[in-house]
MARMI-858541 format. One record per residue (C-alpha): residue in one letter; x, y, z. Coordinates in nm, 2 decimals, m for minus. Layout:
a/X/Y/Z
...
END
This chain:
m/2.81/2.44/0.57
k/2.64/2.47/0.92
k/2.38/2.21/0.81
l/2.65/1.98/0.69
l/2.85/2.01/1.01
i/2.54/1.93/1.23
t/2.46/1.63/1.01
l/2.81/1.49/1.04
l/2.81/1.54/1.42
l/2.48/1.36/1.45
m/2.62/1.07/1.24
l/2.92/1.04/1.47
a/2.70/1.04/1.79
p/2.67/0.70/1.98
l/2.40/0.47/1.85
p/2.10/0.41/2.06
a/2.10/0.12/2.31
v/1.87/m0.09/2.09
f/2.14/m0.11/1.83
a/2.44/m0.11/2.06
a/2.39/m0.48/2.13
h/2.48/m0.55/1.76
r/2.84/m0.43/1.81
k/3.05/m0.74/1.80
p/3.42/m0.81/1.82
d/3.43/m0.84/1.44
s/3.21/m0.54/1.38
l/3.36/m0.48/1.04
s/3.17/m0.78/0.91
v/2.84/m0.63/1.04
k/2.92/m0.29/0.88
i/3.01/m0.45/0.55
g/2.71/m0.67/0.55
q/2.47/m0.37/0.61
m/2.61/m0.23/0.28
i/2.48/m0.52/0.08
m/2.12/m0.59/m0.05
v/2.05/m0.91/m0.25
g/1.77/m1.07/m0.45
f/1.71/m1.44/m0.41
r/1.49/m1.73/m0.53
g/1.21/m1.88/m0.33
l/0.86/m1.83/m0.20
d/0.98/m1.90/0.15
a/1.31/m1.85/0.34
s/1.43/m2.20/0.26
g/1.40/m2.15/m0.11
e/1.76/m2.03/m0.13
p/1.98/m2.23/0.11
r/2.26/m1.97/0.13
l/2.03/m1.69/0.23
a/2.02/m1.78/0.59
d/2.40/m1.75/0.61
d/2.39/m1.43/0.42
i/2.16/m1.29/0.69
r/2.29/m1.45/1.00
k/2.66/m1.47/0.93
r/2.72/m1.21/0.67
h/2.47/m0.96/0.82
i/2.34/m0.84/0.49
g/2.13/m0.52/0.54
g/1.85/m0.59/0.30
v/1.67/m0.80/0.04
v/1.47/m0.72/m0.27
l/1.16/m0.91/m0.38
f/1.06/m0.99/m0.74
d/0.76/m1.16/m0.89
y/0.94/m1.29/m1.20
d/1.27/m1.47/m1.24
v/1.45/m1.32/m1.55
p/1.75/m1.56/m1.58
s/1.52/m1.87/m1.59
a/1.22/m1.69/m1.75
s/1.00/m1.83/m1.47
p/0.70/m1.66/m1.32
v/0.79/m1.81/m0.99
r/1.03/m1.60/m0.78
n/0.92/m1.45/m0.44
i/0.56/m1.35/m0.48
e/0.26/m1.58/m0.49
s/m0.01/m1.43/m0.26
a/m0.05/m1.17/0.02
e/m0.03/m1.43/0.29
q/0.27/m1.60/0.14
v/0.46/m1.26/0.10
k/0.38/m1.16/0.46
r/0.50/m1.50/0.59
l/0.82/m1.48/0.38
v/0.91/m1.13/0.51
g/0.84/m1.25/0.87
e/1.08/m1.54/0.82
l/1.35/m1.32/0.68
q/1.32/m1.06/0.96
g/1.32/m1.34/1.21
m/1.67/m1.45/1.09
s/1.83/m1.10/1.13
s/1.95/m0.94/1.45
i/1.93/m0.60/1.28
p/1.61/m0.52/1.10
l/1.63/m0.58/0.72
f/1.54/m0.34/0.45
v/1.28/m0.54/0.26
a/1.25/m0.36/m0.08
i/1.04/m0.39/m0.38
d/0.97/m0.20/m0.71
q/0.61/m0.10/m0.67
e/0.59/0.22/m0.87
g/0.24/0.18/m1.01
g/0.10/0.11/m1.36
r/0.33/m0.13/m1.55
i/0.61/m0.13/m1.30
i/0.48/m0.34/m1.01
r/0.58/m0.66/m0.85
l/0.25/m0.70/m0.66
k/0.02/m0.77/m0.95
p/m0.36/m0.79/m0.97
a/m0.32/m1.14/m1.12
r/m0.20/m1.25/m0.78
g/m0.48/m1.08/m0.59
f/m0.32/m0.74/m0.53
p/m0.50/m0.41/m0.60
r/m0.47/m0.24/m0.93
s/m0.26/0.08/m0.95
v/m0.22/0.37/m1.19
s/0.10/0.49/m1.35
a/0.31/0.79/m1.26
a/0.24/0.93/m1.61
h/m0.14/0.91/m1.54
l/m0.10/1.09/m1.20
g/0.12/1.35/m1.35
m/m0.12/1.42/m1.63
l/m0.40/1.47/m1.38
d/m0.17/1.66/m1.14
n/m0.45/1.64/m0.88
p/m0.32/1.62/m0.52
d/m0.62/1.41/m0.40
s/m0.57/1.15/m0.67
t/m0.20/1.12/m0.60
r/m0.25/1.10/m0.22
q/m0.50/0.82/m0.27
a/m0.26/0.63/m0.50
a/0.03/0.68/m0.26
a/m0.18/0.57/0.04
t/m0.30/0.26/m0.14
t/0.06/0.16/m0.23
a/0.19/0.24/0.12
g/m0.09/0.06/0.29
l/m0.04/m0.25/0.08
l/0.33/m0.26/0.15
r/0.27/m0.20/0.52
s/0.02/m0.49/0.54
l/0.29/m0.72/0.38
k/0.56/m0.59/0.62
i/0.76/m0.47/0.32
n/0.93/m0.15/0.44
m/1.10/0.00/0.14
d/0.98/0.10/m0.20
f/1.22/0.18/m0.49
a/0.99/0.47/m0.57
p/0.89/0.74/m0.66
d/1.07/0.77/m0.99
v/1.17/1.14/m1.03
d/1.31/1.11/m1.38
l/1.19/1.38/m1.62
n/1.00/1.25/m1.92
t/1.22/1.44/m2.16
n/1.23/1.16/m2.41
p/0.88/1.00/m2.44
d/1.03/0.72/m2.66
n/1.28/0.62/m2.38
p/1.24/0.24/m2.37
v/1.28/0.21/m1.99
i/1.12/0.53/m1.86
g/0.89/0.72/m2.10
k/0.74/0.42/m2.29
l/0.67/0.25/m1.96
e/0.49/0.56/m1.82
r/0.72/0.57/m1.52
s/0.78/0.95/m1.52
f/0.52/1.19/m1.37
s/0.60/1.45/m1.63
g/0.86/1.63/m1.84
k/0.81/1.93/m1.61
p/1.03/1.94/m1.30
d/0.77/2.12/m1.09
v/0.51/1.86/m1.16
v/0.75/1.57/m1.09
t/0.86/1.74/m0.76
r/0.50/1.80/m0.65
q/0.39/1.45/m0.73
a/0.69/1.29/m0.57
k/0.65/1.49/m0.25
i/0.30/1.35/m0.20
f/0.43/1.00/m0.24
v/0.71/1.06/0.00
d/0.47/1.20/0.26
g/0.23/0.91/0.21
f/0.51/0.65/0.25
h/0.63/0.83/0.57
a/0.28/0.82/0.72
a/0.28/0.44/0.67
g/0.64/0.38/0.79
i/0.76/0.29/0.44
v/1.11/0.41/0.32
p/1.09/0.59/m0.02
v/1.39/0.57/m0.26
l/1.41/0.85/m0.52
k/1.55/0.73/m0.86
h/1.75/0.73/m1.09
f/2.01/1.00/m1.01
p/2.12/1.21/m1.19
g/1.85/1.14/m1.45
h/1.75/0.86/m1.68
g/1.46/1.02/m1.85
s/1.64/1.14/m2.16
s/1.81/0.81/m2.25
t/1.76/0.61/m2.57
k/1.88/0.29/m2.42
d/1.81/0.06/m2.12
t/2.09/0.02/m1.86
h/1.96/m0.33/m1.79
k/2.08/m0.43/m2.14
d/2.36/m0.20/m2.25
f/2.59/0.09/m2.20
t/2.38/0.41/m2.19
d/2.52/0.75/m2.28
v/2.31/1.05/m2.20
t/2.58/1.31/m2.26
g/2.40/1.46/m2.56
s/2.05/1.45/m2.42
w/2.07/1.52/m2.05
s/2.02/1.86/m1.90
k/2.06/2.02/m1.55
t/1.68/2.05/m1.52
e/1.68/1.68/m1.44
l/1.84/1.76/m1.11
e/1.57/1.99/m1.00
p/1.33/1.74/m0.84
y/1.62/1.62/m0.62
r/1.73/1.97/m0.54
e/1.38/2.08/m0.44
l/1.30/1.77/m0.23
v/1.63/1.78/m0.05
r/1.59/2.16/0.01
n/1.26/2.08/0.18
g/1.41/1.82/0.41
y/1.42/1.49/0.21
d/1.69/1.27/0.36
d/1.58/0.91/0.32
a/1.74/0.74/0.02
v/1.84/0.80/m0.35
m/1.92/0.53/m0.61
t/2.18/0.60/m0.87
a/2.15/0.54/m1.25
h/2.41/0.35/m1.45
v/2.40/0.62/m1.72
f/2.72/0.77/m1.86
n/2.72/1.15/m1.87
a/3.05/1.31/m1.99
h/2.93/1.65/m1.86
l/2.96/1.52/m1.51
d/3.22/1.25/m1.54
n/3.40/1.16/m1.87
i/3.53/0.83/m1.74
n/3.27/0.64/m1.53
p/2.89/0.60/m1.52
a/2.70/0.77/m1.24
t/2.69/0.48/m1.00
l/3.07/0.46/m1.01
s/3.14/0.83/m1.02
k/3.27/1.03/m0.72
a/3.21/1.35/m0.92
v/2.84/1.26/m0.95
i/2.76/1.12/m0.61
d/3.00/1.29/m0.37
g/3.03/1.60/m0.60
v/2.68/1.67/m0.73
l/2.44/1.47/m0.51
r/2.61/1.53/m0.17
g/2.82/1.84/m0.23
e/2.61/2.05/m0.47
i/2.26/1.93/m0.37
g/2.33/1.86/m0.01
f/2.18/1.51/0.02
m/2.30/1.34/0.34
g/2.09/1.02/0.34
v/2.15/0.67/0.21
v/2.27/0.62/m0.15
f/2.17/0.29/m0.32
s/2.32/0.17/m0.64
d/2.10/0.05/m0.91
d/2.15/m0.33/m0.97
m/2.52/m0.39/m0.99
q/2.45/m0.69/m1.21
m/2.29/m0.49/m1.49
r/2.48/m0.50/m1.81
a/2.58/m0.14/m1.82
i/2.81/m0.22/m1.53
a/2.86/m0.59/m1.54
d/2.97/m0.60/m1.91
r/3.24/m0.34/m1.86
y/3.37/m0.38/m1.51
g/3.49/m0.68/m1.31
l/3.30/m0.73/m0.98
e/3.59/m0.61/m0.76
a/3.65/m0.29/m0.97
a/3.28/m0.21/m0.98
i/3.24/m0.25/m0.60
r/3.56/m0.05/m0.53
l/3.45/0.24/m0.76
a/3.10/0.24/m0.63
i/3.21/0.27/m0.26
e/3.48/0.53/m0.35
a/3.21/0.72/m0.53
g/2.99/0.74/m0.23
v/2.74/0.45/m0.26
d/2.62/0.32/0.07
v/2.42/0.01/m0.03
l/2.53/m0.21/m0.32
l/2.22/m0.37/m0.48
f/2.27/m0.72/m0.63
g/1.92/m0.81/m0.76
n/2.02/m1.15/m0.89
n/1.76/m1.10/m1.16
a/1.95/m0.97/m1.46
s/2.12/m1.21/m1.71
a/2.24/m1.45/m1.45
y/2.17/m1.57/m1.09
d/2.45/m1.60/m0.85
p/2.36/m1.75/m0.51
e/2.70/m1.67/m0.37
i/2.69/m1.30/m0.46
a/2.66/m1.17/m0.10
q/2.96/m1.38/0.00
k/3.16/m1.26/m0.29
a/3.08/m0.90/m0.24
s/3.14/m0.90/0.13
g/3.47/m1.08/0.08
i/3.58/m0.82/m0.18
i/3.49/m0.53/0.05
r/3.68/m0.68/0.34
e/3.98/m0.74/0.13
l/3.98/m0.39/0.00
v/3.96/m0.26/0.36
e/4.24/m0.49/0.48
k/4.46/m0.38/0.19
g/4.39/m0.01/0.27
v/4.23/0.06/m0.06
i/3.91/0.15/0.12
t/3.94/0.29/0.47
r/3.75/0.17/0.77
e/3.63/0.53/0.82
r/3.46/0.51/0.47
i/3.28/0.19/0.58
d/3.18/0.35/0.91
l/3.03/0.65/0.72
s/2.80/0.43/0.52
y/2.71/0.21/0.82
r/2.60/0.52/1.02
r/2.39/0.65/0.74
i/2.22/0.31/0.70
m/2.16/0.27/1.07
k/2.03/0.62/1.11
l/1.77/0.55/0.85
k/1.68/0.22/1.01
q/1.64/0.38/1.35
r/1.44/0.68/1.23
i/1.18/0.48/1.03
k/0.97/0.24/1.24
l/1.03/m0.07/1.03
p/0.74/m0.32/1.05
r/0.88/m0.65/1.16
e/0.61/m0.83/1.35
END
């Protein structure tokens, strides 16, 4: 309780002068914008004409980069070469008055956006590192990934994956070798090395997928995914141990449905899971990212307004719209920000709730030295 009180007091403290200049008469727009991260098409900042307005007028808090465009089945998206990526990130940061989170999925092994075919270094999978369980090997892998991202001015990695490999046949975790191990102590140990390596390079880590995706038999990108019969509380242990040892950067939710925790909504939209388990039981006070809100586990069952409302009420701080699922919507940032503003104006979501997410986001942006130049 004492730790929680101190954290809340810090979050209510005045923002440093470097960020005070961003307070505008219509500060609600800035705060709402910081809660939105989007994916876009283009190898340069002009590739998506609406992106400049999303950054300058809607004040979106971040972007996510991909190497492949799923809706069009095109290998051309945001990544062509190291120099091109660095130039793109510089252009995007140059548009924003508040530093952007520039995120990527660079886990290692098969789950990478910066591929050797485009001149980037090879990497090993989490499963390989977990099997070795050698601190030196893991430190080297983490340093290589962090150094690569730093050199490209990418400041956030949706990694490490701390799902337990409880179902090796899992089509989206186990079969892709994304989990370090089925043993929580191995996962925790490996993840801690990655977190430390990312911190040393100024990269923001994002643990995923809370409260655990490792036991699933389906892929939330494609379908409703129920883990009620396969999930166990041991899947929370890596989060519990890392938070107990001071981790307070960011966590990404899973779209899995787990009736043991919430018999109505999947985790991303569940107040019981996010505010109840992650924040209340485990004590995490950092930034909560949703997994992609356009994935079919959410998009096929909830309208956009309902999904946004439930996610924010549940405790999500940053809504991720990857624009790389079944469809591409260049107006998604405008739609999402408009929906959030309307919910606030109608009193469905309070301004205090928006303020809380904004302060968490800004605290993380201030604490990490985000590479912009």
